[in-house]
C-alpha positions in Angstrom: -94.4 -84.4 12.8 -94.6 -82.3 16.0 -94.7 -79.1 13.9 -97.5 -80.5 11.7 -99.5 -81.5 14.7 -98.9 -78.0 16.2 -100.2 -76.4 13.0 -103.2 -78.6 12.9 -103.9 -77.8 16.6 -103.8 -74.1 15.8 -106.3 -74.6 13.0 -108.6 -76.6 15.2 -108.5 -73.9 18.0 -109.2 -71.1 15.4 -112.2 -73.0 14.0 -113.8 -73.8 17.3 -112.7 -71.1 19.8 -111.7 -68.2 17.6 -114.5 -66.0 18.8 -118.1 -65.4 17.6 -117.1 -65.0 14.0 -115.2 -68.3 13.9 -117.9 -70.1 15.7 -120.6 -68.8 13.3 -118.5 -69.9 10.3 -117.9 -73.3 12.0 -121.7 -73.7 12.6 -122.7 -72.7 9.0 -120.0 -74.9 7.5 -121.1 -77.8 9.7 -124.8 -77.4 8.6 -123.8 -77.2 5.0 -121.6 -80.3 5.0 -124.1 -82.2 7.2 -127.0 -81.6 4.8 -124.9 -82.7 1.8 -123.7 -85.8 3.7 -127.3 -86.8 4.7 -128.4 -86.6 1.0 -125.4 -88.6 -0.1 -126.0 -91.3 2.5 -129.6 -91.5 1.3 -128.4 -91.9 -2.3 -126.1 -94.7 -1.2 -129.1 -96.5 0.3 -131.2 -96.6 -3.0 -129.8 -100.0 -4.0 -130.7 -101.7 -0.7 -134.1 -100.1 -0.8 -134.9 -101.4 -4.2 -133.5 -104.8 -3.4 -135.6 -105.1 -0.2 -138.7 -104.1 -2.1 -138.0 -106.7 -4.8 -137.4 -109.4 -2.2 -140.7 -108.7 -0.5 -142.5 -108.9 -3.9 -140.8 -112.2 -4.6 -141.7 -113.6 -1.2 -145.4 -113.6 -2.2 -145.1 -114.3 -5.9 -147.2 -117.3 -7.1 -145.5 -120.3 -8.5 -147.8 -122.2 -10.9 -145.5 -125.1 -11.6 -147.3 -128.3 -10.5 -146.0 -130.1 -7.5 -147.0 -133.7 -6.9 -149.2 -134.3 -3.9 -150.0 -130.5 -3.4 -153.5 -129.3 -3.7 -153.2 -125.9 -5.4 -154.6 -122.6 -4.0 -156.7 -120.6 -6.5 -155.7 -117.0 -6.6 -156.9 -113.9 -8.5 -155.6 -110.4 -7.9 -158.1 -107.6 -8.6 -156.8 -104.0 -7.9 -159.3 -101.5 -6.8 -159.4 -97.8 -5.9 -160.7 -95.8 -2.9 -160.3 -92.1 -2.7 -157.6 -92.2 -5.3 -155.6 -94.8 -3.4 -154.9 -98.2 -4.9 -156.0 -101.3 -3.0 -154.6 -104.7 -3.9 -157.4 -107.3 -3.4 -156.2 -110.9 -3.6 -158.9 -113.5 -3.5 -157.8 -117.0 -2.3 -159.5 -120.4 -2.1 -157.7 -123.6 -1.0 -158.5 -126.8 -2.8 -157.2 -129.2 -0.2 -155.7 -129.6 3.3 -152.2 -128.9 2.1 -152.9 -125.9 -0.2 -150.1 -123.4 0.0 -150.4 -120.2 2.1 -148.9 -116.8 1.0 -146.0 -115.6 3.2 -147.1 -113.1 5.8 -150.3 -114.8 7.0 -150.7 -117.9 9.2 -153.4 -119.6 7.2 -155.7 -119.1 4.2 -158.7 -116.8 4.9 -162.0 -118.6 5.0 -165.2 -117.4 3.3 -166.1 -114.0 4.7 -162.6 -113.4 6.2 -159.7 -111.4 5.2 -156.1 -110.5 6.3 -155.1 -106.8 5.7 -151.9 -104.9 5.7 -151.2 -102.5 8.6 -151.8 -99.5 6.5 -155.2 -100.8 5.3 -156.2 -101.7 8.8 -155.6 -98.1 9.9 -157.8 -96.5 7.2 -160.7 -99.0 7.0 -162.8 -96.9 9.2 -162.6 -93.9 6.8 -165.8 -93.1 4.9 -164.2 -94.0 1.5 -163.6 -97.6 2.7 -166.3 -98.2 5.3 -168.7 -99.8 2.8 -166.1 -101.5 0.5 -165.6 -104.7 2.5 -168.2 -107.0 3.9 -165.5 -109.5 5.1 -164.3 -109.7 8.7 -160.7 -108.8 9.5 -159.1 -111.8 11.2 -155.4 -110.7 11.2 -152.7 -108.4 9.9 -150.2 -109.3 7.1 -146.6 -109.4 8.3 -144.9 -106.2 7.1 -141.9 -108.3 5.9 -144.1 -109.4 2.9 -145.7 -106.0 2.2 -143.7 -104.1 -0.4 -144.5 -100.6 1.0 -145.3 -99.4 4.5 -148.2 -97.4 3.1 -149.4 -100.2 0.7 -153.1 -101.1 1.0 -153.5 -104.8 0.4 -155.9 -107.5 1.5 -156.1 -111.3 1.3 -159.8 -112.3 1.0 -161.2 -115.8 1.4 -163.7 -117.1 -1.2 -165.9 -120.2 -1.1 -166.7 -120.3 -4.8 -163.6 -118.9 -6.6 -163.1 -120.8 -9.7 -161.2 -120.7 -13.0 -162.9 -118.5 -15.6 -161.9 -117.9 -19.3 -162.5 -114.1 -18.7 -160.3 -113.9 -15.6 -156.8 -114.9 -14.8 -157.3 -117.2 -11.9 -154.0 -119.0 -11.0 -153.6 -122.4 -9.6 -150.7 -121.8 -7.2 -148.6 -124.7 -5.9 -146.1 -122.6 -4.0 -145.7 -119.0 -2.9 -142.4 -117.2 -3.0 -139.1 -117.3 -4.8 -135.6 -116.8 -3.5 -134.1 -113.3 -3.9 -132.5 -112.9 -7.3 -130.0 -110.6 -8.8 -131.8 -107.8 -10.5 -132.4 -108.3 -14.2 -130.4 -105.9 -16.4 -132.2 -102.7 -17.3 -133.0 -102.0 -20.9 -130.9 -99.4 -22.6 -133.4 -96.5 -22.4 -134.3 -97.2 -18.7 -130.5 -97.3 -17.9 -130.1 -94.0 -19.7 -132.9 -92.5 -17.6 -131.3 -93.8 -14.4 -127.8 -92.5 -15.4 -129.1 -89.0 -16.4 -131.2 -88.6 -13.3 -128.6 -89.9 -10.8 -125.9 -87.6 -12.2 -128.2 -84.6 -12.3 -129.2 -85.2 -8.6 -125.7 -85.9 -7.2 -123.6 -83.1 -8.9 -125.5 -80.3 -7.0 -124.9 -82.1 -3.8 -121.1 -82.2 -4.3 -121.2 -78.6 -5.4 -122.9 -77.6 -2.2 -120.5 -79.8 -0.2 -117.5 -78.0 -1.6 -119.1 -74.6 -1.3 -119.9 -75.2 2.4 -116.3 -75.6 3.2 -115.5 -72.2 1.7 -117.9 -70.1 3.8 -116.4 -66.9 5.2 -113.2 -67.2 3.1 -112.3 -63.5 3.5 -112.3 -63.7 7.3 -110.3 -66.8 7.2 -107.7 -65.1 5.0 -107.5 -62.2 7.6 -106.8 -64.7 10.4 -104.2 -66.4 8.3 -102.6 -63.0 7.6 -102.4 -62.4 11.3 -100.6 -65.8 11.7 -98.1 -64.7 9.1 -97.5 -61.6 11.2 -96.5 -63.7 14.1 -94.0 -65.8 12.1 -95.9 -68.6 10.2 -94.6 -69.4 6.8 -96.8 -70.3 3.7 -96.6 -74.1 4.3 -97.8 -73.6 7.9 -100.6 -71.4 6.7 -101.8 -74.1 4.3 -101.7 -76.7 7.1 -103.7 -74.4 9.4 -106.3 -73.8 6.7 -106.5 -77.5 6.0 -107.1 -78.1 9.7 -109.9 -75.5 9.9 -111.6 -77.2 6.9 -111.1 -80.6 8.3 -112.8 -79.7 11.6 -116.0 -78.4 10.0 -116.1 -81.4 7.6 -115.8 -83.9 10.4 -118.4 -82.2 12.5 -120.6 -82.0 9.3 -120.1 -85.8 8.9 -121.4 -86.3 12.4 -124.4 -84.0 11.8 -125.1 -85.6 8.5 -125.1 -89.1 10.0 -127.5 -87.8 12.7 -129.9 -86.2 10.2 -129.8 -89.4 8.1 -130.6 -91.6 11.1 -133.5 -89.3 12.2 -134.9 -89.1 8.7 -134.6 -92.9 8.4 -136.9 -93.3 11.4 -139.5 -91.0 9.8 -139.4 -92.6 6.4 -142.3 -94.9 6.8 -144.7 -92.0 7.6 -143.6 -90.0 4.5 -145.1 -90.7 1.1 -143.6 -89.0 -2.0 -145.0 -89.7 -5.5 -146.9 -92.7 -4.2 -143.9 -94.4 -2.5 -142.7 -94.8 1.0 -139.9 -96.9 2.6 -139.4 -99.0 5.6 -136.7 -97.6 8.0 -134.9 -101.0 8.0 -134.4 -100.9 4.3 -132.5 -97.6 4.4 -129.0 -99.0 4.9 -126.2 -97.4 2.8 -124.0 -99.7 0.8 -120.9 -100.1 2.9 -118.4 -99.0 0.3 -120.5 -96.1 -0.8 -120.9 -95.0 2.8 -117.1 -95.3 3.1 -116.7 -93.1 0.0 -119.0 -90.5 1.5 -117.0 -90.5 4.8 -113.8 -90.1 2.9 -115.1 -87.6 0.3 -116.3 -85.0 2.9 -112.9 -84.3 4.5 -110.9 -84.8 1.3 -113.1 -82.3 -0.7 -113.0 -79.9 2.3 -109.3 -79.9 2.4 -109.0 -79.7 -1.4 -111.4 -76.8 -1.5 -109.5 -74.9 1.2 -106.2 -75.4 -0.6 -107.6 -74.6 -4.0 -109.1 -71.3 -2.6 -105.6 -70.2 -1.6 -104.1 -70.7 -5.1 -104.4 -67.1 -6.1 -104.2 -65.6 -2.6 -101.0 -64.1 -1.4 -101.2 -63.9 2.4 -98.7 -61.4 3.8 -98.3 -60.1 7.3 -99.8 -56.8 6.5 -102.8 -57.9 4.4 -104.3 -60.1 1.8 -103.9 -59.5 -1.9 -107.4 -61.0 -2.5 -108.9 -57.6 -1.5 -107.7 -56.2 -4.9 -109.6 -56.8 -8.1 -109.6 -60.5 -8.9 -108.0 -61.8 -12.1 -110.4 -62.4 -14.9 -111.5 -66.0 -15.3 -110.3 -67.9 -18.3 -112.9 -69.0 -20.8 -111.3 -71.7 -22.9 -111.3 -74.6 -20.5 -114.9 -73.9 -19.4 -116.3 -74.3 -22.9 -114.0 -77.3 -23.4 -115.8 -79.2 -20.6 -119.1 -78.8 -22.4 -117.8 -79.5 -25.8 -116.0 -82.7 -24.6 -119.3 -84.0 -23.2 -121.2 -83.3 -26.5 -118.4 -84.9 -28.4 -118.5 -88.1 -26.3 -122.3 -88.3 -26.6 -122.1 -87.7 -30.4 -119.4 -90.4 -30.7 -121.7 -92.7 -28.8 -124.6 -92.0 -31.3 -122.4 -92.6 -34.3 -120.9 -95.8 -32.8 -124.4 -97.2 -32.1 -125.5 -96.4 -35.6 -122.5 -98.1 -37.1 -122.0 -101.2 -35.0 -125.2 -101.4 -33.0 -125.4 -101.1 -29.2 -122.2 -102.3 -27.5 -121.7 -104.0 -24.2 -123.9 -102.3 -21.6 -121.1 -101.5 -19.3 -119.1 -99.7 -21.9 -122.2 -97.9 -23.2 -123.1 -96.8 -19.6 -119.7 -95.5 -18.8 -119.4 -93.4 -22.0 -122.9 -92.0 -21.7 -122.4 -91.2 -18.0 -119.1 -89.5 -18.8 -120.8 -87.4 -21.5 -123.7 -86.4 -19.3 -121.5 -85.5 -16.4 -119.3 -83.3 -18.5 -122.3 -81.4 -20.0 -123.8 -80.9 -16.6 -120.4 -79.8 -15.1 -120.5 -77.2 -17.8 -123.1 -75.3 -15.7 -120.9 -74.6 -12.6 -117.9 -74.1 -15.0 -119.6 -71.5 -17.2 -121.7 -69.7 -14.6 -119.0 -67.9 -12.7 -117.4 -66.7 -15.9 -120.7 -65.5 -17.3 -121.6 -63.7 -14.0 -118.2 -62.0 -13.9 -118.4 -60.9 -17.6 -122.0 -59.7 -17.2 -121.7 -57.7 -14.0 -118.4 -56.1 -15.2 -120.4 -54.2 -17.9 -123.4 -53.1 -15.7 -123.6 -49.4 -14.8 -126.1 -47.2 -13.2 -129.5 -48.1 -11.8 -131.2 -47.8 -8.4 -129.0 -47.7 -5.2 -129.8 -51.3 -4.3 -128.9 -52.4 -7.8 -125.6 -50.6 -7.8 -124.7 -52.0 -4.3 -125.4 -55.5 -5.5 -123.6 -55.2 -8.8 -120.5 -53.7 -7.0 -120.5 -56.5 -4.5 -120.7 -59.1 -7.4 -117.9 -57.2 -9.2 -115.6 -57.7 -6.2 -116.6 -61.3 -5.4 -119.0 -63.2 -7.6 -117.5 -66.6 -7.2 -119.2 -67.6 -4.0 -122.7 -66.7 -5.2 -122.1 -68.3 -8.6 -120.9 -71.6 -7.0 -123.9 -72.1 -4.8 -126.4 -70.8 -7.4 -124.8 -73.3 -9.9 -126.3 -76.1 -7.8 -129.8 -74.8 -8.5 -128.9 -74.4 -12.2 -127.6 -78.0 -12.4 -130.9 -79.2 -11.0 -132.7 -77.2 -13.6 -130.6 -78.3 -16.5 -130.9 -81.9 -15.4 -134.7 -81.5 -15.0 -135.1 -80.2 -18.5 -133.1 -83.1 -20.0 -135.0 -85.6 -17.8 -138.3 -84.1 -18.7 -137.6 -84.5 -22.4 -136.4 -88.0 -21.9 -139.4 -88.9 -19.7 -141.8 -87.4 -22.3 -140.2 -89.3 -25.1 -140.3 -92.6 -23.2 -143.9 -92.0 -22.0 -145.0 -91.3 -25.6 -143.2 -94.5 -26.8 -144.6 -96.6 -24.0 -148.1 -95.0 -24.3 -148.1 -93.8 -20.7 -150.3 -90.8 -19.8 -150.3 -88.9 -16.5 -153.4 -86.6 -16.9 -155.6 -88.8 -14.7 -157.8 -87.1 -12.2 -160.6 -88.1 -9.9 -163.1 -85.8 -11.8 -163.9 -88.5 -14.3 -167.4 -89.1 -15.8 -166.9 -92.4 -17.5 -166.4 -95.9 -16.1 -166.5 -99.4 -17.3 -167.4 -102.5 -15.4 -166.8 -106.2 -16.1 -169.1 -108.8 -14.6 -168.6 -112.5 -14.8 -171.6 -114.8 -15.4 -173.9 -115.5 -13.6 -173.7 -112.1 -11.9 -175.1 -110.0 -14.7 -178.7 -109.8 -13.4 -177.5 -108.7 -9.9 -175.1 -106.1 -11.5 -177.8 -104.7 -13.6 -180.1 -104.2 -10.6 -177.2 -102.4 -8.9 -176.7 -100.1 -11.9 -180.4 -99.3 -12.1 -180.6 -98.4 -8.4 -177.2 -96.8 -7.7 -177.3 -93.0 -7.4 -173.7 -92.9 -8.6 -174.9 -94.0 -12.1 -176.3 -91.5 -14.5 -176.7 -93.9 -17.5 -175.4 -97.3 -18.4 -175.5 -99.8 -21.2 -174.3 -103.3 -21.8 -171.8 -102.7 -24.5 -170.3 -105.2 -27.0 -167.5 -104.7 -29.4 -167.8 -106.7 -32.7 -165.9 -107.0 -35.9 -167.7 -107.1 -39.3 -165.8 -108.8 -42.0 -166.1 -109.1 -45.8 -163.2 -111.2 -47.0 -160.0 -109.6 -45.6 -161.7 -106.3 -44.9 -162.7 -105.5 -41.3 -164.9 -102.9 -39.8 -165.2 -102.3 -36.0 -168.6 -101.7 -34.5 -169.8 -101.0 -31.0 -173.2 -101.9 -29.6 -174.8 -99.5 -27.1 -178.3 -98.5 -26.1 -179.8 -95.1 -27.0 -179.8 -93.8 -23.4 -176.0 -93.9 -23.1 -175.4 -93.1 -26.8 -177.4 -89.9 -26.3 -175.9 -88.8 -23.1 -172.3 -90.0 -23.5 -171.7 -90.2 -27.3 -173.8 -87.1 -28.0 -175.9 -88.9 -30.6 -178.9 -86.7 -31.5 -182.4 -88.2 -31.6 -181.2 -91.7 -31.1 -183.7 -94.4 -32.1 -183.3 -98.1 -31.3 -182.7 -100.1 -34.4 -180.7 -97.4 -36.2 -177.0 -97.4 -37.1 -174.8 -94.3 -36.7 -171.4 -93.2 -37.9 -169.4 -90.0 -37.8 -169.3 -88.0 -41.0 -165.6 -88.7 -41.7 -165.9 -92.5 -41.6 -165.5 -94.1 -45.1 -167.8 -97.1 -45.6 -167.2 -97.6 -49.3 -165.8 -101.1 -48.6 -169.1 -102.0 -46.9 -171.8 -100.9 -49.3 -175.5 -101.0 -48.4 -176.9 -104.5 -48.6 -173.6 -106.4 -48.4 -173.4 -109.4 -46.1 -170.8 -109.4 -43.4 -169.7 -112.0 -41.0 -170.0 -111.1 -37.3 -167.1 -111.9 -35.0 -167.4 -111.5 -31.2 -164.8 -111.8 -28.5 -164.2 -115.4 -27.5 -162.0 -117.1 -24.9 -162.1 -120.5 -26.6 -159.3 -119.9 -29.2 -156.0 -118.1 -29.5 -157.3 -115.5 -32.0 -159.7 -114.1 -29.4 -162.5 -113.7 -31.9 -165.2 -116.2 -33.0 -167.8 -116.0 -35.8 -171.4 -115.4 -34.6 -173.6 -115.2 -37.7 -174.1 -112.7 -40.5 -175.2 -109.1 -40.6 -176.5 -107.1 -43.6 -175.3 -103.5 -43.9 -178.7 -101.6 -43.7 -179.8 -98.6 -45.6 -180.2 -95.3 -43.9 -177.0 -95.3 -41.8 -177.2 -91.9 -39.9 -174.3 -89.6 -40.2 -173.6 -87.4 -37.2 -171.0 -84.6 -37.0 -167.7 -85.3 -35.3 -167.4 -84.0 -31.8 -164.2 -83.6 -29.8 -163.5 -84.9 -26.3 -162.9 -88.3 -24.7 -166.6 -89.1 -24.3 -168.0 -87.3 -27.4 -166.9 -89.4 -30.3 -167.9 -92.9 -31.5 -165.2 -95.3 -30.3 -165.5 -97.6 -33.4 -166.4 -97.1 -37.1 -170.0 -97.8 -36.4 -172.3 -97.4 -33.4 -175.1 -100.0 -33.4 -178.2 -99.8 -31.3 -179.3 -103.2 -29.9 -182.3 -103.4 -32.2 -180.0 -103.1 -35.3 -178.1 -106.3 -34.6 -180.5 -108.5 -32.6 -178.8 -111.8 -33.7 -175.8 -111.5 -31.4 -175.3 -114.6 -29.3 -175.8 -114.5 -25.5 -172.8 -113.6 -23.3 -171.1 -116.7 -21.9 -168.1 -115.6 -19.9 -168.1 -111.9 -19.0 -170.2 -108.8 -19.7 -168.8 -105.3 -20.2 -170.9 -102.3 -19.1 -170.1 -98.7 -20.1 -171.3 -96.3 -17.4 -171.8 -92.6 -17.3 -171.3 -91.6 -13.7 -173.5 -89.1 -11.9 -171.2 -86.1 -11.4 -173.5 -84.7 -8.7 -172.5 -87.6 -6.5 -169.1 -87.1 -4.7 -166.6 -89.9 -5.5 -169.1 -91.6 -7.8 -166.6 -94.2 -9.0 -165.9 -95.3 -5.4 -169.6 -95.4 -4.6 -170.1 -97.7 -7.7 -167.4 -100.0 -6.5 -169.0 -100.1 -3.0 -172.3 -101.0 -4.6 -170.8 -103.9 -6.7 -168.6 -105.2 -3.8 -171.1 -108.0 -2.9 -170.1 -109.6 -6.2 -166.6 -109.8 -4.9 -164.2 -111.3 -7.5 -167.0 -111.5 -10.1 -167.1 -107.7 -10.8 -164.6 -104.9 -11.2 -164.9 -101.2 -12.0 -162.3 -99.3 -14.1 -162.1 -95.5 -14.3 -159.5 -93.2 -15.9 -157.3 -93.4 -12.8 -157.2 -97.2 -12.5 -155.1 -98.0 -15.5 -152.8 -101.0 -15.3 -149.2 -101.1 -16.6 -147.0 -103.8 -18.0 -143.6 -104.7 -16.6 -141.7 -102.4 -18.9 -144.0 -99.4 -18.0 -143.7 -100.3 -14.3 -139.9 -100.2 -14.6 -140.0 -96.9 -16.3 -142.5 -95.4 -13.7 -140.4 -96.8 -10.8 -137.3 -95.0 -12.2 -139.3 -91.9 -12.8 -140.7 -91.9 -9.3 -137.3 -92.4 -7.7 -135.6 -89.7 -9.7 -138.4 -87.2 -8.9 -138.0 -88.0 -5.2 -134.2 -87.4 -5.5 -134.9 -84.2 -7.4 -137.1 -83.0 -4.6 -134.5 -83.6 -2.0 -131.8 -81.9 -4.2 -134.0 -78.9 -4.7 -134.6 -78.6 -1.0 -130.8 -78.9 -0.5 -130.3 -76.2 -3.1 -132.7 -73.9 -1.3 -131.0 -74.5 2.0 -127.7 -73.8 0.4 -128.9 -70.5 -0.9 -130.2 -69.6 2.6 -126.9 -70.5 4.2 -125.1 -68.4 1.6 -127.4 -65.4 2.2 -127.0 -65.6 5.9 -123.2 -65.9 5.6 -123.2 -62.8 3.3 -125.1 -60.8 6.0 -122.9 -62.1 8.8 -119.7 -61.4 6.8 -120.7 -57.9 6.0 -122.3 -57.1 9.4 -120.2 -54.1 10.1 -120.5 -52.5 6.6 -124.2 -53.0 6.7 -124.4 -51.4 10.1 -122.4 -48.4 8.8 -124.7 -48.0 5.9 -127.8 -48.2 8.1 -126.2 -45.6 10.5 -125.5 -43.3 7.5 -129.2 -43.3 6.5 -129.5 -46.1 4.0 -133.0 -47.7 4.6 -133.2 -51.3 5.5 -135.5 -51.9 2.5 -132.7 -50.8 0.2 -130.2 -53.2 1.8 -132.8 -56.0 1.6 -133.3 -55.4 -2.1 -129.5 -55.3 -2.6 -129.2 -58.8 -1.1 -132.1 -59.9 -3.3 -130.3 -58.7 -6.4 -127.0 -60.4 -5.3 -128.8 -63.7 -5.6 -131.2 -62.9 -8.4 -128.6 -61.8 -10.9 -126.5 -65.1 -10.7 -129.6 -67.2 -10.6 -131.1 -65.4 -13.7 -127.9 -66.1 -15.6 -127.9 -69.6 -14.1 -131.4 -70.2 -15.6 -130.2 -69.1 -19.0 -127.2 -71.4 -18.9 -129.3 -74.3 -17.5 -132.0 -73.9 -20.2 -129.4 -73.8 -22.9 -127.3 -76.8 -21.7 -130.4 -78.7 -20.6 -131.8 -78.4 -24.1 -128.5 -79.4 -25.7 -128.4 -82.4 -23.4 -132.0 -83.3 -24.2 -131.2 -83.3 -27.9 -128.2 -85.6 -27.3 -130.3 -87.9 -25.2 -132.9 -88.2 -27.9 -130.2 -89.0 -30.5 -128.8 -91.7 -28.2 -132.3 -93.2 -27.6 -133.3 -92.7 -31.3 -136.5 -91.0 -30.3 -138.1 -87.8 -31.4 -137.4 -84.7 -29.3 -140.3 -83.7 -27.0 -139.8 -80.7 -24.7 -142.6 -79.3 -22.6 -141.7 -75.6 -22.6 -144.6 -74.9 -20.2 -142.8 -77.3 -17.8 -139.5 -75.6 -18.4 -141.0 -72.2 -17.7 -142.5 -73.7 -14.5 -139.2 -75.0 -13.3 -137.5 -71.7 -14.1 -140.3 -69.9 -12.1 -139.7 -72.3 -9.3 -136.0 -71.2 -9.2 -137.1 -67.5 -9.1 -139.6 -68.3 -6.3 -136.8 -70.0 -4.4 -134.8 -66.8 -4.6 -137.7 -64.7 -3.3 -138.3 -67.2 -0.4 -134.7 -67.1 0.6 -134.7 -63.3 0.6 -137.7 -63.2 2.8 -136.1 -65.6 5.3 -133.0 -63.5 5.5 -134.9 -60.3 6.6 -134.6 -61.1 10.3 -130.9 -61.6 10.0 -130.6 -58.3 8.1 -132.4 -56.4 10.7 -130.1 -57.8 13.4 -127.0 -56.9 11.4 -128.1 -53.3 10.8 -128.5 -52.5 14.5 -126.1 -49.7 15.7 -124.5 -52.0 18.4 -123.0 -54.0 15.4 -120.5 -51.1 15.0 -118.9 -51.9 18.4 -115.5 -53.5 18.3 -115.2 -56.9 19.9 
């Protein structure tokens, strides 16, 4: 035991006080391990973050189950937008002295009063929100009941809120439910989560292992010197393990510090529309324990694994000779095993149906992991084979190729982290696109919209129409009604709109009130001229949603207009009716719908229209292209997507930092040869280009491997999900370009270190 402790003590002293070189290696390794540990601790906190958000949502959820002796609170939630930011507006009215109060506020707001979240209180003085609210702020909502620190939400009091057939007004007898265990995810959502989590975490572990192998050549020289003074091979391995253990333990401390610092800044950072309370970022204890154990264990394992082909002798290290060629068979076997597992899963599901979710998740996760592990497995072999055949070229190219021929493993290992991110991103992109298509989710929403629609409850129609006539944000508007025309079991859809809007938005030429229009590709053979149809209009009085409202005779002279492309150019229904063509429609009882063409010369016209209609409070709402609502399944999908994109951003940043650490280590390790080359007349620009090629060659090959395996994995995912394959090759090209830009950025950041290394005083012997 004393001998072991003595060997470990030597390793610790060499790591910390072995001169500038050892100290630099120790610092770089500590930074590398620390960054990886911080990301892993953040990943271990995802579960508590989601649980805390869900608990806050449940704390204010309305319970409509009647309770004897309780006067209900009427509630209606109407989301709004301001400057692209979503605002949750909740109108409340108590019906008695004991009406329930939502958690987070001391009492129900009275008429003309409102409670706001802290984030909303901070931005209410901005121009986009200055005219939105006429109510007086009487308090701030407790943050323990607000899901997100940046969430904009307001509880507004109303004196006349009442149930309406056109609006979901709830009679709430109690607010809040106890925290519940999360409901199991659907198979496709679970697949997305598995794929994204694995794709995000594998690069982190790659970088963690790579960080412990920085400056391996100099370490071998020190170990050779120890052999010269009498250490045997077992002692050498213990000394190497101690060196790795020191940097990993210091990296653990640094990583924990970075995690704690980042935790305090979390509330001020918004990524993909989400932010987190610092108190929620608490790692699961057993996951944090695994991270604490994994860092030193992986460090020691990597140090011992690096010595497997190195014979350290008193007079030198055999590693300086040409390395043994890497074997190919096991590397391809990793990928093939993953494909086989996923293929077996597809066949099993097709034969017996989806099995128990736990079994399904384990097999799919195993298959995905093996395919993605194929990237770091194949890349070193591919780089070695590729550079061994390269000859000639510019001086900088030859220097880079020769360096990679001697030692391509370190570059390949770190670059493989970027390649895994790219491969996982390609597979996730295809999976996302397939799910978005199936769930009818679109992302191309912008603030440069020209169309809006407004609903107005009776009796606010007259006031709303005065606003639409006078608002500079409105270019044209029309009261629009959707009707069904039926003959027996045949149905034709029609839209009623005035000529002003039909001309300007639907591009109807020479519109005349009283005319009927159709596009030239609409077949009306089932509704011949002169036939009588029954008119059905939307109704809230029956479950079918439609009610008969008289008869209409198909007129002569229906005007055919050419089809025009674009979201606002075509007729939304089979027929476009002007008001004079169907004057027998009954008056609107519950709610009116107005279609509006916004004035594109007015900045933020949609927000200005919302401001103008705000005096109608809960009786009116404006919908634009960016204010789409999603159902629970779509929200689950979008939440997973948002979380994985945030994780991918952190992983990409980690990959960039790992490349920078690698490049700096290359320069530091070759400081003396670089100084000799500079002294011999080699321009610094040539040396800089050489370093660029040393990273660019592996990452180019990494992109090839990533695109290939990412596409293979995407195909497998689509087979598992039984969805059509959708790959956005423009997106793939963008991601590959991002990897190339990352290389260029790293190269630019290393220039100051290169200039320092090529000074003549670097030739001095320390």
